[in-house]
KOLVOFI-12388 format. One record per residue (C-alpha): residue number from 1; x, y, z. Coordinates in steps of 0.02 Angstrom, whole numbers, plus 50000, padded with zeros to 5 digits. Example, Ala and Ser with C-alpha at 12.3 -4.5 7.8 and 13.67 -1.06 7.14 Angstrom:
BEGIN
<rec kollo="1" u="50615" v="49775" w="50390"/>
<rec kollo="2" u="50684" v="49947" w="50357"/>
***
This chain:
BEGIN
<rec kollo="1" u="49639" v="49600" w="49781"/>
<rec kollo="2" u="49680" v="49778" w="49738"/>
<rec kollo="3" u="49853" v="49847" w="49769"/>
<rec kollo="4" u="49791" v="50006" w="49854"/>
<rec kollo="5" u="49812" v="50072" w="50032"/>
<rec kollo="6" u="49643" v="50086" w="50117"/>
<rec kollo="7" u="49697" v="50237" w="50220"/>
<rec kollo="8" u="49788" v="50353" w="50100"/>
<rec kollo="9" u="49742" v="50276" w="49932"/>
<rec kollo="10" u="49921" v="50249" w="49876"/>
<rec kollo="11" u="49925" v="50131" w="49725"/>
<rec kollo="12" u="50043" v="50066" w="49592"/>
<rec kollo="13" u="50146" v="50191" w="49492"/>
<rec kollo="14" u="50208" v="50160" w="49315"/>
<rec kollo="15" u="50369" v="50198" w="49225"/>
<rec kollo="16" u="50502" v="50119" w="49117"/>
<rec kollo="17" u="50647" v="50001" w="49138"/>
<rec kollo="18" u="50791" v="50076" w="49041"/>
<rec kollo="19" u="50927" v="49960" w="48982"/>
<rec kollo="20" u="51109" v="49999" w="48946"/>
<rec kollo="21" u="51062" v="50013" w="48759"/>
<rec kollo="22" u="50925" v="50137" w="48809"/>
<rec kollo="23" u="50780" v="50018" w="48766"/>
<rec kollo="24" u="50626" v="50064" w="48869"/>
<rec kollo="25" u="50504" v="49933" w="48932"/>
<rec kollo="26" u="50351" v="49969" w="49039"/>
<rec kollo="27" u="50352" v="49920" w="49222"/>
<rec kollo="28" u="50254" v="49949" w="49383"/>
<rec kollo="29" u="50310" v="49992" w="49558"/>
<rec kollo="30" u="50193" v="49920" w="49689"/>
<rec kollo="31" u="50167" v="50001" w="49860"/>
<rec kollo="32" u="50228" v="49904" w="50013"/>
<rec kollo="33" u="50059" v="49846" w="50083"/>
<rec kollo="34" u="50036" v="49751" w="50244"/>
<rec kollo="35" u="49881" v="49662" w="50305"/>
<rec kollo="36" u="49840" v="49716" w="50484"/>
<rec kollo="37" u="49690" v="49699" w="50601"/>
<rec kollo="38" u="49618" v="49871" w="50632"/>
<rec kollo="39" u="49485" v="49936" w="50751"/>
<rec kollo="40" u="49360" v="50039" w="50654"/>
<rec kollo="41" u="49272" v="50193" w="50732"/>
<rec kollo="42" u="49116" v="50084" w="50756"/>
<rec kollo="43" u="49218" v="49967" w="50867"/>
<rec kollo="44" u="49220" v="49827" w="50739"/>
<rec kollo="45" u="49387" v="49735" w="50706"/>
<rec kollo="46" u="49424" v="49717" w="50522"/>
<rec kollo="47" u="49578" v="49657" w="50423"/>
<rec kollo="48" u="49636" v="49797" w="50304"/>
<rec kollo="49" u="49782" v="49830" w="50188"/>
<rec kollo="50" u="49884" v="49984" w="50226"/>
<rec kollo="51" u="50051" v="50049" w="50163"/>
<rec kollo="52" u="50201" v="50049" w="50279"/>
<rec kollo="53" u="50205" v="50240" w="50280"/>
<rec kollo="54" u="50031" v="50243" w="50359"/>
<rec kollo="55" u="50078" v="50102" w="50476"/>
<rec kollo="56" u="50234" v="50195" w="50538"/>
<rec kollo="57" u="50135" v="50358" w="50558"/>
<rec kollo="58" u="50004" v="50269" w="50668"/>
<rec kollo="59" u="49861" v="50322" w="50555"/>
<rec kollo="60" u="49757" v="50169" w="50609"/>
<rec kollo="61" u="49709" v="50093" w="50776"/>
<rec kollo="62" u="49782" v="49919" w="50778"/>
<rec kollo="63" u="49690" v="49779" w="50863"/>
<rec kollo="64" u="49788" v="49676" w="50988"/>
***
């Protein structure tokens, strides 16, 4: 399962943890994805993964 929003394409970003002694270790920040039922333009209901930013902005039609 990919960690990518199916609406805006937001995915993981990478960076470093920095300790008190300034040691850098690689890490990833994952997007906050939620599985929701969406109504596609064709009328079909499908379960998709979208980020909370798209969910809050009503970028998808949710199925009831």
